[in-house]
N, C-alpha and C positions, 0 to 999 in steps of 0.2 A: 047336123051336129046334135050331139046329146050330151048332157051332164051325167056322168057315171055315178057320182057320190054328192052327198050332201055337203052344204057349207057348215063347218064345225066351229063353234066358240070355244077355243081350247088355248091353254097356255103352251103346252108342249107340242109345237108343230113338226111336221116331217118334211124336210126338204134336203136338198144336196144329196144327189143319188150316186151310188156305185157299188153295187154288189149284184151279181147275176145269180139268182137262186139256182140250186143245182149246179152251178158252175164255179161255186166258191170252194168247193171241195176238190182234192187233187184228182184230175182227170188227164191222163196222158195224152188224150186226143186232142186237148185244147192247149194252145199256145197263148200265153198272156204276157202283156208288157205295159209297164207304166211309166210315164215321164212327166216332167213339170214342163209345161209348154203354154204358150200365150197366157203366161202369168197366172197358171192354174194347174190342177192335176189332170192328167189324161190317161185314158187306158184303150187297150185294144185286145180283144180276145177272138180267137179264130182257130179252128182246126187246121189252117194253113199256116205254116210257119213264116211265110213271106208277108203276111198282112200287116204285122205292126210296122215293119220298116217301110213298107209302101204308104201306109196311112200317115205316119209321123212325118215322112218327107213331105208329103202334101200339106199336112197342117202347117209345117214351118214355112213352107213358100207362102201360104196365105197370110201368115203372121208378118212375113217380111213386107208385104204389100200393105196391109191394113192397120199394123200397129201405130198407135199414137206415140208410143215410147221409143220407137226405132227412128232416129233422126233421117236416115235414108229411105224410110217408107214413103209411099206416095201420099198416105194421109198427112204425115208430118210435114212433107213439102207443101201441100195444098194449105195446111194450117199456117204454115210460116209465111207463104206469100199470097195467099188469098186467091190463088188461081192455079190452074193445072190442066195439062193435057194428059188425061189419065189413060191407063191401059184399059183394055175392054172390061177385065173383071172389076177393077175399082170402080170404073164408071158405072157398070152394072149394079153394083152394090149401093152406090149412092143413089143412083136413079130408082131402085127399088125402095129405098129407104125414104126417100122423098114421096114417093107414091103412097107407100103406107101410112106416112104421116098424115096426108090428106085423107085417107080412108078412115083413119082412127080419130079424125076431128083434132089432130094435132096432139094427141096423147102420147104417140110415139114419135120421137125427134132426135135425130142425131146431132143437132146443133146445141144440145144442153151442156157441151163442154165447158163453155166459160162460167156456168154455174157449179158445175163439179169442182172447178178450181176456186172459185169464190168461196165455197163452203169449206175448203181445205182438204177435200178428198183425193186430189192428185197427189199432193205432197204428204198426206196424212198429218197436216197442220190444222187440226179442226177448229172451226169458228162459227158462230152464228152472226151473220152480216146484218147490217142495219138495213131498214126498209129501202131507204134511198139507194144503196148499194145493190140490192136486188133489182129495183126498178131500172137503174142504169144498165145492169148486166142483161136484163131481159130485152133491151134494144139490140143486142147482138144474137138474139136467140130466135128461131124460126125456120123452118125448112123452105118456106117460101122466099127466103133470101138467098137460097141456093139457086144459081142460074146454070142451066144445063144446055149444051149444044151437041145434039145427036151427029152433027156432021163430022165433028173432029174429036168427039168424046172430052170436050173441054168443060171443066168445072170452074165456077166463079162464085165468090161471095160478093153480095151487093152492098154489104156493110162492112166497114172496117173493123178489125178486131174479132171477127168470127172464128169459130174453129168446130171441128166435128169430132165425135167420139164414136166409134163403130163397134164399142163393147157389147151393145145389145144384139148385134147381128154376126160380127166376125166370127165368133166361135161356132154359131150354128152353120154358117156358110163354109168354114173349114170342114166341119164334120161331113157336110153334104160333098164337098170336093174329094174328101178322103174315101168315102163311100163309092164315089163314081170311079175313082182310080182303082178301087179293089175289084170292081165289076170289069173294068176294062182289062184287069190282069187275070181274069178267068176266076177270081175268088168269089164264091157264091154264099158263103157263110162266115159271118163276122159281127162283131158288135163295137162300136166306137163311141167313146165318151169323152168329151172335152169340158170340164167343168159343170158337169149337169145337163149338157147337150149332147143327146144320144141318137145314134142311128143303128137300127137293128137290120141288118142285111141278111135276107134268106131265112133259114131254119137253123136251130142248133139240135143236131142229132134227131132230125125229123120232126121237131117240136118248136114251137115259138121260143124266142128268147124271152126269159122272165127276169123283169128288172125290178128290184126292191128299193123303195123310196126310203132313205135313211133320215133319221131324226137328227136334229141339231147336236144332240148329245152324243151321236154316234153309238149309242148303246141299244138303240131299238130301231124297229122299222115300222112304217105306217102304210101298209097296203103294197100291192104290186101291180105290175103292168106286163101284159103279153104282147110282145111286138113281132111283127113280120114285115119286113120291107117298110118300117114306119119310123117316124122321128118323135122324140119327146123332149121337151124342155122343162126342167124343174128349176125355180127360182124362188129366192126368198129375200126378206129385207133384214135379215138377222146376221148376215155374214160381214156386211160392211156398214156401221153405223158409229155414232159417237152419243154420248149422253151429256146433256148440259142442263143444270137445273131441274134434274129429274125428268127431262123430256129427251127422248130418243130420236134422233134424226138419222134416217137411212140414206143411202147413196142413189135411191131412184128418185128422180125429180119431176115434178109437174112442170111441163114446159111454159104453161100459162100463168102460174103464180111464181114460179122460181123457187118454190118451197120444196123440201123432201116430201115424198108422197105420205099421205095419211088417210088412205082409202078404206082402211079397216081390214086388208088383206095382209096376211102373215106369210103366205106362201101359196105356190100354184104350180100345177104340172098341166102343161098343154101337149096335146098330140097333133101331129100334122103328117102330110105326106112328105115333107122335107123339112130339115132341122132350121133352115133360115126363117121360114114361116112360123114354126113353133117358137123360136127363139124371140122374134120381133113381137109376135102375139102376146106372149108371156108379159113382156115389158108394158104393153099397151094396157092389158087387163089390170096390171097393178095400179096404173095411173087412173083409169077410169072406175075402178071399183067393180064389185062382183055383177050387179045387174046390167050396167052398161057394157062391161067387158064381155060377158057372155053373149049378150046380143050382137056384139061385134064378131065374135067367134062364130055364131050362127050364119053370118054373111060370106064366110071364107070357106071354099070347097075343100073338104078333106080335114078340116080342124075339128078339133073335139077338146073341151075342157074335162080332163080326167079328175082333177081335184083342186078345190079351193079351200084354203084353211084360214080361219080368222081367229083372232084373239080379242079378248076383252082389252080395251084402251088402257093404257098407262102413259099418257102422252103420246107422242109420235113413236 
């Protein structure tokens, strides 16, 4: 693992990706389609006109399994009852998430859903809870409280009132599944993006796919990535937040303190061999901060921190 760029102290950070340089002009050989899916914008570009239909069908399938907003999803059923005999895919994602929580010393944790709800991010009814409320909620947080049984793919919460949120991995996993379906369909050139989780399959006209990282104001770009059979996850704390008493509170939580993360990172782009790894690693680095986060990335085969951007603090 190598860090390709310095850590910048800037106000105008660049995150939220979706423009393929050289592919944003009209090119008849490329078929492009965008949709709103998994609660975000998604896009598929490929010289094969079948690609978008195949990719979006697979992404929608994963959404139906893992969305906490769909009452019929397996995640919703688990959150409602506290136990579930899961499908192999849902079990796999939960097991991988639990393992990565341990690997990241608890920085990454899918059980922060009660904190997300406590702070009002679920219903967009934002509030700063009392310390006592946070302490009480933390009793229902921790991946060590997820009990797994490989014999029958059963998942159980050891503490009543727990719930999980796979938002930090579901989009990445969906992109991976879409890329795999494209390969199985004989498509060797495409790029799939779901809310900043990107996988570049093969080459674009004999060259790498080039992805520009867009700034929050959507008027400029901050660097580019050349990708061949590679995943990238771009994430920031500016998209979901609220301000109270001149303090900004983001939607990314520290599972240990119950507070929105204030690690000094404004945005990050992580590369990996698959989107699931890139997606989860980006969240963990946000919580850990640059130094510990980069040290974690160095331990993961194929991972690379492409860009970390900091800003001067004005509260959280």
